[in-house]
C-alpha positions in Angstrom: 0.0 0.0 0.0 1.3 3.5 -0.9 0.0 6.8 0.4 2.1 9.8 -0.6 2.1 11.6 2.7 2.3 10.0 6.2 0.7 11.3 9.3 4.2 12.2 10.6 4.7 14.3 7.5 1.5 16.2 8.1 2.4 16.9 11.7 5.3 19.0 10.4 3.1 21.4 8.5 -0.4 20.8 10.0 -3.2 23.2 9.5 -6.6 22.0 10.5 -10.0 23.4 9.6 -13.0 22.6 11.8 -16.0 22.8 9.5 -19.4 23.3 11.1 -22.4 22.9 8.8 -25.4 25.2 8.7 -29.1 24.5 8.3 -28.8 25.0 4.6 -31.4 27.3 3.0 -30.4 28.7 -0.4 -26.8 28.9 -1.4 -25.6 31.0 -4.4 -22.3 29.5 -5.6 -19.8 31.0 -8.0 -18.0 28.0 -9.5 -14.4 27.9 -10.6 -13.6 27.7 -14.3 -13.1 24.2 -15.7 -9.5 23.0 -15.0 -9.8 20.3 -17.7 -10.8 22.8 -20.4 -8.4 25.5 -19.2 -5.4 23.2 -19.4 -6.3 22.0 -22.9 -7.1 25.5 -24.1 -3.7 26.8 -22.9 -1.7 24.1 -24.8 -3.8 24.6 -28.0 -3.5 28.4 -27.6 0.3 28.1 -27.4 0.4 25.7 -30.4 -1.7 28.1 -32.4 0.8 30.9 -32.0 -0.3 32.3 -28.6 -1.8 35.6 -29.7 -5.1 35.5 -27.8 -5.1 34.1 -24.3 -8.4 32.2 -23.4 -10.8 34.0 -21.1 -12.1 32.8 -17.8 -9.1 30.6 -17.2 -9.1 28.6 -14.0 -7.0 30.1 -11.2 -6.2 26.8 -9.7 -2.6 25.5 -9.2 -2.7 23.1 -12.1 -3.6 25.7 -14.6 -1.2 28.3 -13.2 1.9 26.0 -13.6 1.1 25.6 -17.3 0.5 29.3 -17.8 3.8 30.2 -16.0 5.7 27.6 -18.1 4.3 28.9 -21.4 5.0 32.5 -20.4 8.6 32.1 -19.2 9.8 28.8 -20.6 12.7 28.4 -18.1 15.3 25.8 -18.7 13.9 23.8 -15.8 10.1 23.7 -15.7 8.7 22.6 -12.3 5.0 21.7 -12.7 4.8 20.7 -9.0 2.0 18.2 -8.3 0.1 18.9 -11.6 -0.3 15.5 -13.4 -2.1 17.0 -16.3 0.6 19.6 -16.8 3.3 16.9 -16.7 1.6 14.9 -19.5 0.5 17.9 -21.7 3.9 19.7 -21.3 5.8 16.6 -22.2 4.1 16.4 -25.6 4.1 20.2 -26.1 7.9 20.6 -25.4 8.6 17.7 -27.8 7.5 19.9 -30.8 8.8 23.3 -29.6 12.4 24.4 -30.2 14.7 24.3 -27.2 15.8 22.0 -24.5 14.1 21.8 -21.1 14.0 19.7 -18.0 10.5 18.9 -16.9 10.1 18.1 -13.2 7.7 18.2 -10.2 7.2 17.2 -6.6 8.5 14.0 -5.1 5.1 12.4 -5.6 5.2 13.4 -9.3 8.6 11.7 -9.6 6.9 8.5 -8.5 4.0 8.7 -11.1 4.8 6.7 -14.2 5.1 8.4 -17.6 6.9 5.8 -19.6 4.0 4.9 -21.9 3.7 8.5 -23.1 7.5 8.9 -23.5 7.7 5.7 -25.5 4.8 6.8 -27.7 6.4 10.2 -28.4 9.8 8.6 -29.1 8.1 6.4 -31.7 6.9 9.5 -33.4 10.4 11.0 -33.4 10.6 13.0 -30.1 14.0 13.5 -28.3 13.3 12.7 -24.6 15.5 11.2 -22.0 15.1 10.4 -18.3 17.1 12.5 -15.8 16.6 10.0 -13.0 14.7 6.7 -12.8 13.7 5.1 -16.0 10.0 5.6 -16.8 9.5 8.5 -14.4 10.0 12.3 -14.3 12.2 14.4 -14.4 12.5 14.4 -18.2 15.0 16.2 -20.5 13.2 17.2 -23.7 14.7 18.7 -26.8 12.0 20.0 -29.1 12.2 19.5 -32.8 10.1 18.9 -35.9 8.5 15.5 -35.7 7.3 13.3 -38.6 4.3 11.7 -36.8 2.4 8.9 -38.5 0.7 5.8 -37.2 0.9 4.9 -33.5 -0.7 2.4 -31.2 -1.3 3.0 -27.5 -3.3 1.1 -24.8 -6.8 2.6 -24.4 -6.7 1.7 -20.7 -3.9 4.1 -19.9 -4.6 7.6 -18.6 -6.7 9.6 -21.1 -4.2 12.5 -20.4 -1.6 10.5 -22.3 -3.9 10.2 -25.3 -5.0 13.9 -25.1 -1.4 15.0 -25.0 -0.6 13.1 -28.2 -3.7 14.3 -29.9 -3.1 18.0 -29.2 0.3 18.0 -30.9 -1.1 16.0 -33.9 -1.8 19.0 -36.1 1.9 20.0 -35.7 3.2 16.7 -37.0 4.4 16.5 -40.7 2.4 13.4 -41.3 -0.3 14.1 -38.8 -1.3 11.3 -36.4 -3.3 8.1 -36.7 -3.7 6.9 -33.2 -5.1 3.4 -32.6 -6.3 2.6 -29.1 -6.0 -1.1 -28.1 -8.0 -2.9 -25.5 -10.5 -1.2 -23.4 -10.8 2.6 -23.8 -11.3 4.4 -20.5 -12.2 8.0 -19.8 -13.6 8.4 -23.4 -15.4 11.7 -22.5 -12.0 13.3 -21.8 -10.7 12.2 -25.2 -13.9 13.6 -26.8 -13.4 16.8 -24.9 -9.9 17.1 -26.3 -11.1 16.5 -29.9 -13.9 18.9 -29.6 -11.6 21.7 -28.4 -9.1 20.9 -31.1 -11.8 21.4 -33.7 -12.9 24.6 -32.0 -9.4 25.9 -32.8 -9.6 24.7 -36.4 -7.9 21.2 -36.3 -9.0 18.3 -38.5 -9.3 15.6 -35.9 -12.0 12.9 -35.4 -12.7 9.3 -34.7 -12.3 7.4 -38.0 -13.1 4.0 -36.4 -14.3 2.7 -33.1 -10.7 2.5 -31.9 -8.9 4.9 -34.2 -8.5 8.7 -34.1 -7.0 10.6 -37.1 -5.5 14.0 -36.8 -4.4 15.6 -40.1 -1.5 18.0 -40.5 -3.4 21.3 -40.3 -2.3 24.2 -38.2 -4.5 25.5 -35.4 -6.2 28.9 -35.8 -5.8 31.4 -33.0 -9.2 32.7 -31.8 -11.2 34.2 -28.9 -12.1 31.4 -26.4 -14.1 31.5 -23.2 -13.8 28.7 -20.6 -17.0 27.3 -19.1 -17.2 26.6 -15.4 -16.4 23.3 -13.8 -18.8 20.4 -13.4 -16.3 18.6 -11.1 -16.5 21.6 -8.8 -20.3 21.4 -8.9 -20.2 17.8 -7.6 -19.3 18.9 -4.1 -22.4 21.1 -4.0 -24.6 18.2 -5.2 -23.1 16.3 -2.3 -23.9 19.1 0.2 -27.5 19.3 -1.0 -27.9 15.5 -0.9 -26.8 15.5 2.7 -28.9 18.4 3.9 -31.7 17.7 6.3 -33.7 20.6 4.9 -36.0 19.3 2.2 -36.6 22.8 0.9 -32.9 23.7 0.5 -31.6 24.9 -2.8 -28.1 25.4 -4.4 -27.8 27.8 -7.3 -24.7 27.3 -9.5 -23.5 29.5 -12.3 -21.7 29.1 -15.7 -22.6 25.5 -16.5 -23.6 24.1 -19.9 -26.5 21.7 -20.3 -24.6 20.2 -23.4 -21.2 20.3 -21.8 -18.4 18.2 -23.1 -17.0 17.8 -19.6 -17.1 14.1 -18.6 -18.0 15.0 -15.1 -21.3 16.6 -16.2 -22.6 13.1 -15.6 -22.8 14.1 -12.0 -26.3 15.4 -12.5 -27.4 11.9 -13.6 -25.6 10.1 -10.7 -27.1 12.5 -8.1 -30.6 12.1 -9.6 -30.3 8.6 -8.1 -29.3 10.2 -4.8 -32.2 12.6 -4.3 -31.1 15.7 -6.2 -32.9 17.3 -9.1 -31.1 19.6 -11.7 -33.0 22.5 -13.2 -31.4 24.6 -16.0 -32.4 28.2 -16.4 -33.4 27.7 -20.0 -33.4 25.0 -22.7 -30.2 26.3 -24.3 -27.5 23.6 -24.5 -24.4 25.5 -25.8 -24.4 28.7 -23.6 -23.4 28.8 -19.9 -26.3 29.4 -17.6 -27.6 29.2 -14.1 -28.5 25.8 -12.6 -30.6 25.2 -9.6 -30.3 22.0 -7.5 -33.3 20.9 -5.5 -34.1 17.9 -3.4 -36.6 15.3 -4.8 -36.3 13.0 -1.8 -36.0 9.8 -3.7 -32.8 7.7 -3.5 -32.0 4.3 -4.8 -31.6 1.5 -2.2 -28.2 0.5 -3.5 -26.0 2.2 -6.1 -23.8 0.3 -8.6 -21.8 2.4 -11.0 -18.8 2.2 -13.3 -16.6 5.3 -13.0 -14.3 4.4 -15.9 -15.3 7.5 -17.7 -15.5 9.9 -14.7 -13.1 8.7 -12.0 -12.7 12.1 -10.4 -16.3 11.9 -9.2 -15.8 8.6 -7.3 -14.7 10.0 -4.0 -17.6 12.4 -3.8 -20.1 9.7 -4.5 -18.5 7.3 -2.1 -18.8 9.7 0.8 -22.4 10.7 -0.2 -23.6 7.1 -0.4 -22.2 6.1 2.9 -23.6 9.2 4.6 -27.0 8.4 3.2 -26.6 4.7 4.3 -26.8 3.6 0.6 -24.7 0.5 0.0 -22.6 0.7 -3.2 -20.4 -1.2 -5.5 -18.2 1.0 -7.8 -16.0 -0.2 -10.7 -13.7 1.5 -13.1 -11.4 2.9 -10.4 -8.0 1.6 -11.6 -6.7 5.1 -12.3 -7.3 6.1 -8.7 -4.2 4.2 -7.8 -1.9 6.6 -9.6 -3.5 9.9 -8.8 -2.1 12.5 -6.3 -2.2 9.6 -3.8 -3.5 6.0 -4.0 -7.1 7.1 -3.7 -8.5 3.6 -3.1 -6.4 3.1 0.0 -6.9 6.7 1.1 -10.7 6.4 0.9 -10.7 3.1 2.9 -8.6 4.6 5.6 -10.4 7.9 6.0 -13.9 6.4 5.6 -13.1 4.1 8.6 -12.5 7.3 10.7 -16.1 8.2 9.9 -17.3 4.7 10.9 -17.6 3.0 7.5 -15.7 -0.1 6.5 -15.0 -0.2 2.7 -13.5 -3.0 0.8 -11.6 -3.1 -2.5 -11.3 -5.7 -5.2 -8.9 -6.1 -8.2 -7.3 -2.7 -7.6 -10.2 -1.2 -9.5 -13.3 -1.6 -7.4 -14.6 -0.3 -4.1 -17.8 -1.5 -2.3 -19.6 -0.9 1.0 -22.2 -3.4 2.2 -23.3 -1.4 5.2 -20.5 -2.6 7.5 -19.8 -0.1 10.3 -17.0 0.5 12.9 -16.4 2.8 15.8 -15.7 6.3 14.4 -12.5 8.1 15.3 -13.1 11.6 13.9 -11.1 13.5 16.5 -7.8 13.3 14.5 -9.4 14.7 11.4 -9.5 13.6 7.8 -6.1 13.4 6.2 -5.9 14.7 2.7 -2.5 13.2 1.5 -1.8 16.3 -0.7 -4.8 15.3 -2.7 -7.3 18.1 -3.4 -10.2 15.8 -4.0 -9.8 14.2 -0.5 -10.5 17.6 1.1 -13.2 18.6 -1.3 -15.2 15.3 -1.1 -15.0 14.9 2.6 -15.8 18.4 3.7 -19.6 18.1 2.9 -19.8 15.2 5.4 -20.2 18.0 8.0 -23.8 18.1 6.8 -24.2 14.6 8.3 -22.0 14.8 11.4 -22.5 18.5 12.3 -18.8 19.3 12.2 -15.7 17.8 10.7 -11.9 18.4 10.9 -10.0 18.5 7.6 -6.2 18.3 7.8 -4.0 20.3 5.4 -7.1 22.0 3.8 -5.0 24.2 1.5 -4.7 21.3 -0.9 -7.9 22.5 -2.6 -5.9 25.2 -4.4 -5.0 22.5 -7.0 -8.5 22.7 -8.5 -10.9 24.9 -6.4 -8.9 27.7 -4.7 -12.0 29.5 -3.4 -13.8 26.4 -2.0 -13.5 27.4 1.6 -14.7 30.9 1.0 -17.7 29.5 -1.0 -18.5 27.3 2.0 -18.5 30.2 4.4 -20.6 32.3 1.9 -23.1 29.4 2.1 -23.3 29.6 5.9 -20.6 27.1 6.9 -18.4 28.0 9.9 -14.7 27.3 9.4 -12.4 27.5 12.4 -8.6 27.2 12.1 -7.8 24.6 14.8 -4.0 24.6 14.8 -1.0 25.6 12.7 2.6 24.4 13.2 
């Protein structure tokens, strides 16, 4: 079992928030911009010539490291804990002139990248490992790349696939990418293709397992980032756990027809008692969304998160808090995120009194088994933003909850704690060392 930060590590830097939940009435929430769209838009913007920066960029850590790298292009680029930035910048630097070392946090140096490096090398990229084979840091010398045909496993991180696709228009022979085996996180691949076409690329699925990207330069254009469905998921959770049947949450800047894979959250939470109402019938323009309780929950939830793994932690906490047994599949990528999220969820849910079990390194289930809670020490977040974000709403169930190292939310949702206080939550700083 591997968890990236031990309790001893936390004690050296510990900040704790004690979160006390309100009797929720009506919360008006300003959501962050989509991190997934922002990060893709920045890479495509740079490949298009970089004349018009996208509007409404996410202000999260992951997007900021890409923006800083593109602005300053230092010899050593430190993307810190941003996995998306590591994958996207690896491909980007391969086709841009100059030599750079791409590095990150100690945890990032333990996250594999060999599959992407091997694929880029087959296309003609000049990449070498500075340290351990198959892991960052990387030394990348950008050059013109021929491109052509390439095979890659469809079960690897979709960020590898998106990184390859986005440089496809820059390759002399374009890119014909065949995905072998099971294809996971397909919505994220589709999001990448959609954004590429928004910037003028010729890229599409040409078979069930094959994507073709022709050599055709991107066109620089005005682009506005929509808000984040992943960020919305925590407000779905808050409403689902509220005792007030008349409570409402109003969210801004979401699209009914969004290409974000995590927009499926509205379907999942319709099974957990939350109804989603859009301001109008428009599907392409951002609009206001109102969440209401409908009071009807399934007795047990089975779901495959293969296409939306970032929602898993939120739904796990929600189901347990509502006493809804669950069996979730498609969680293999959770093992290689900011922490081993499967082990982290088992450990932290036990503190709340719930005994979870895993299977095949890709499934988690809860059959109703309980244990004695031990909430006094707080929920550890393991330098993983989604641990803090998904557990904080549990205060609606328990009345209050302690979150350790709460600043990790800056990775994707920097203003989350302020949004909670605006909604009536009380947040007390318990200790700081």
